[in-house]
DOSE-939217 format. One line per 3 residues: number of its first residue (from 1); their letters; for each residue y, x, z of C-alpha. Coordinates in nm, 4 decimals, m for minus. Each point is the difference from the previous one (the first is absolute). Layout:
N
NUM	A	Y/X/Z  ...
//
This chain:
215
1	MWS	m1.6225/1.2954/m0.3324  0.3318/0.0610/m0.1786  m0.1423/m0.0443/m0.3519
4	ATL	m0.1862/m0.3140/0.1051  0.3239/m0.1456/0.1310  0.1781/0.0730/m0.3279
7	AAV	m0.2844/m0.1519/m0.2019  0.0099/m0.3194/0.2064  0.3773/m0.0311/m0.0303
10	TLL	m0.0034/0.0683/m0.3750  m0.2820/m0.2472/m0.0663  0.1487/m0.2823/0.2062
13	AGL	0.3493/0.0455/m0.1401  m0.1283/0.0328/m0.3548  m0.2060/m0.3168/0.0168
16	AGC	0.2892/m0.1990/0.1441  0.2454/0.1433/m0.2513  m0.2244/m0.0787/m0.2987
19	STA	m0.0491/m0.3582/0.1103  0.3692/m0.0718/0.0606  0.1846/0.1933/m0.2693
22	EPG	0.2520/m0.2089/m0.1905  0.0814/0.1683/m0.3314  0.3216/m0.0982/m0.1698
25	RSP	0.2024/m0.0782/0.3123  0.3446/0.1533/0.0323  0.0175/0.2775/0.2625
28	DPD	0.1452/m0.0998/0.3373  0.2868/0.2303/0.1122  m0.1458/m0.0009/0.3517
31	HER	m0.3156/0.1585/m0.1427  0.1889/0.3041/m0.1294  0.1973/0.1295/0.2979
34	PVR	m0.1313/0.2432/0.2644  m0.1625/m0.1604/0.3030  0.1564/0.0745/0.3403
37	ILV	m0.2785/0.0221/0.2613  0.1215/m0.0114/0.3610  m0.2015/0.1881/0.2631
40	SGH	0.0539/0.1173/0.3548  0.0596/0.3743/m0.0001  m0.1518/0.0324/0.3484
43	SPE	m0.3317/m0.1637/m0.0894  m0.2724/0.2081/m0.1725  m0.1759/m0.3276/m0.0845
46	QLI	0.3100/m0.1344/m0.1749  0.0642/0.3261/m0.1849  m0.3581/0.0111/m0.1284
49	LGQ	m0.0059/m0.3654/m0.1051  0.3376/0.0298/m0.1692  m0.1196/0.3036/m0.1915
52	IYL	m0.3195/m0.1810/m0.1031  0.1956/m0.2881/m0.1516  0.2488/0.2391/m0.1599
55	QVL	m0.2723/0.2035/m0.1707  m0.1904/m0.3087/m0.1137  0.3188/m0.1371/m0.1584
58	NEE	0.0726/0.3378/m0.1617  m0.3498/m0.0050/m0.1480  0.0900/m0.3376/m0.1533
61	GRE	0.3095/0.1588/m0.1551  0.2450/m0.1491/0.2521  0.2552/0.2173/0.1753
64	ADL	0.0252/m0.0351/0.3777  0.1916/0.1594/0.2858  m0.0769/0.0159/0.3719
67	ISE	0.2849/m0.0962/0.2302  m0.0761/0.1488/0.3403  0.1576/m0.1934/0.2865
70	STP	0.0714/0.2577/0.2710  0.2106/m0.2154/0.2327  m0.0110/m0.3702/0.0905
73	QPL	0.1903/m0.2219/m0.2415  0.1946/m0.3209/0.0742  m0.2368/m0.1886/m0.2299
76	NRL	m0.3750/0.0162/0.0442  m0.2165/0.0942/m0.2972  m0.0634/m0.3529/m0.1210
79	ARL	0.3700/m0.0809/0.0267  0.0871/0.3094/m0.2015  m0.2536/m0.1126/m0.2576
82	REK	0.1541/m0.3476/m0.0166  0.3460/0.1542/m0.0327  m0.1320/0.2130/m0.2919
85	EVD	0.0922/0.3257/0.1712  m0.3596/0.1099/m0.0683  m0.2813/m0.1285/m0.2211
88	LVI	m0.3249/0.0521/0.1920  m0.0892/0.0310/0.3673  m0.3371/0.0563/0.1657
91	GCT	m0.1044/m0.1905/0.3076  m0.2858/m0.1751/0.1771  m0.0790/m0.3680/m0.0087
94	GNL	0.0212/m0.0912/0.3693  0.3162/0.1994/0.0576  0.1635/m0.1439/m0.3123
97	LHR	m0.0969/m0.3551/0.0967  0.1565/0.0579/0.3404  0.3252/0.1116/m0.1655
100	LDP	0.0084/m0.3051/m0.2259  m0.1330/m0.2675/0.2356  m0.0483/0.1246/0.3587
103	VRA	m0.0925/m0.3462/0.1320  m0.2852/m0.0365/m0.2472  m0.1107/0.3593/0.0627
106	HEL	m0.0468/m0.0735/0.3711  m0.1770/m0.3294/m0.0762  m0.2380/0.1683/m0.2430
109	SAE	m0.0765/0.2775/0.2475  m0.0961/m0.2607/0.2601  m0.2179/m0.1857/m0.2528
112	IAA	m0.1809/0.3224/m0.0900  m0.0537/0.0865/0.3664  m0.1451/m0.3479/0.0560
115	GKV	m0.2470/0.0488/m0.2867  0.1547/m0.2729/m0.2141  0.0543/0.2177/m0.3092
118	EDP	m0.3009/0.0848/m0.2175  0.1575/0.2999/m0.1788  0.2967/0.1352/0.2011
121	ADQ	0.1012/0.2660/m0.2546  m0.0014/m0.2446/m0.2910  0.1821/m0.2699/0.1963
124	THR	0.2663/0.2434/0.1202  0.0587/0.1105/m0.3587  0.0233/m0.3618/m0.1178
127	EFV	0.2522/m0.0857/0.2732  0.2062/0.3075/m0.0831  0.0062/m0.0821/m0.3728
130	GAL	0.0995/m0.3580/0.0817  0.2920/0.1265/0.2082  0.1330/0.2363/m0.2694
133	PGS	0.3255/m0.0971/m0.1731  m0.0537/m0.1187/m0.3557  0.1606/0.3107/m0.1465
136	LTT	m0.2612/0.2289/0.1567  m0.3721/0.0433/m0.0547  m0.2927/0.2229/0.0925
139	TDP	m0.3569/0.0851/m0.0986  m0.3287/m0.0878/0.1648  m0.0228/0.1990/0.3245
142	SSA	m0.1847/0.3240/0.0528  m0.2746/0.0257/0.2577  0.2018/0.2837/0.1587
145	QGC	0.1663/m0.0835/0.3293  0.3330/0.1694/0.0699  0.3497/m0.0201/0.1520
148	AED	m0.1306/0.0758/0.3511  0.3239/0.1643/0.1159  0.2254/m0.2743/m0.1327
151	VHL	m0.2239/m0.2725/0.1449  0.0048/0.1693/0.3415  0.3777/0.0490/0.0041
154	RQV	0.0747/m0.3542/m0.1114  m0.2635/m0.1603/0.2268  m0.1549/m0.1934/m0.2871
157	PDL	m0.2730/m0.2481/0.1024  m0.3593/0.1066/m0.0574  m0.0639/m0.0633/m0.3707
160	PES	m0.1773/0.1786/m0.2877  0.2321/0.2622/m0.1493  m0.1264/0.0376/m0.3574
163	IVP	0.2196/0.2369/m0.2031  0.1859/m0.1573/m0.2941  0.2869/0.0881/m0.2341
166	VFS	0.2805/m0.2558/m0.0247  0.2305/m0.0052/m0.3002  0.2395/m0.2082/m0.2070
169	RDL	m0.1866/m0.2589/m0.2035  0.1419/0.1020/m0.3403  m0.0130/0.3762/0.0538
172	FDR	m0.3283/0.0917/m0.1694  m0.1845/m0.0901/m0.3152  m0.3578/m0.1198/0.0323
175	EET	m0.1580/0.3393/m0.0584  0.2114/0.1602/0.2738  m0.0758/m0.2839/0.2410
178	AAL	m0.3704/0.0373/m0.0775  0.0168/0.3749/0.0725  0.1714/m0.0605/0.3367
181	AAV	m0.2581/m0.2660/0.0889  m0.2867/0.2287/m0.0994  0.1059/0.2942/0.2166
184	TRV	0.0786/m0.2322/0.2932  m0.3516/m0.1411/m0.0278  m0.1668/0.3404/0.0412
187	LTT	0.2043/0.1163/0.3003  m0.1916/0.0226/0.3265  0.1043/0.0817/0.3551
190	EEI	m0.2276/0.3049/m0.0012  0.1386/0.1399/m0.3249  0.3596/m0.0342/0.1157
193	ASL	m0.0902/0.1809/0.3236  m0.1624/0.2766/m0.2084  0.3097/0.0275/m0.2193
196	IEE	0.2191/0.0354/0.3094  m0.2278/0.2810/0.1223  0.0228/0.1694/m0.3406
199	LEK	0.3783/m0.0326/0.0093  0.0097/0.1898/0.3293  m0.1809/0.2894/m0.1717
202	ESS	0.1624/m0.0158/m0.3430  0.3581/m0.1079/0.0931  0.0556/m0.1354/m0.3539
205	VST	m0.0495/m0.3758/m0.0130  0.0126/m0.0075/m0.3802  m0.2797/0.2592/m0.0260
208	VVA	m0.2205/m0.1773/0.2548  0.0413/m0.3353/m0.1764  m0.0494/0.1439/m0.3500
211	EWL	m0.3304/0.1552/0.1108  m0.1134/m0.3292/0.1520  0.0846/m0.1915/m0.3173
214	GY	m0.1525/0.2693/m0.2185  0.3186/0.0635/m0.1997
//
């Protein structure tokens, strides 16, 4: 399973990178500095996802650091991202939409419950992307559903919670963005649950993730 995951990520990222490379352009300073990935230190899901994105970026030749948030901060994760305290956060579409536009999140939840939305996961992602500030962006969502603890604590309306990375728009070059999109695409709820189980046995998140990626 691990080697198949790596092959899928490498193929998808490679195809996207080949089609979008722009030789001759001057390097962007934002594409050279280490990436600060913010995760919750109390969440195995967050620690695993953060490590996945870190290792994928490292494989692309980009340095990255995990910033583990052990205590609540005055600014929520998206606010810290907007304030450029960090560069990448990991969240879930319904929860993130609720943070950005709680009125629309409740409306959309009611529309989904009434059967008025053909593809709830896709529509939730579209609404979330539409609510993002212009300085931030994301990838297509994974099929993996996450953020259960955060959703429960914050009493978020019933919405799809597809896992996505969120980052500053100018942070990555096209190859790095393609690699992040590729690994997000292959994440599943079942695989994340398996990784959390492996973490309980192994205790090293970097080892568990490296084995899953096939590095």
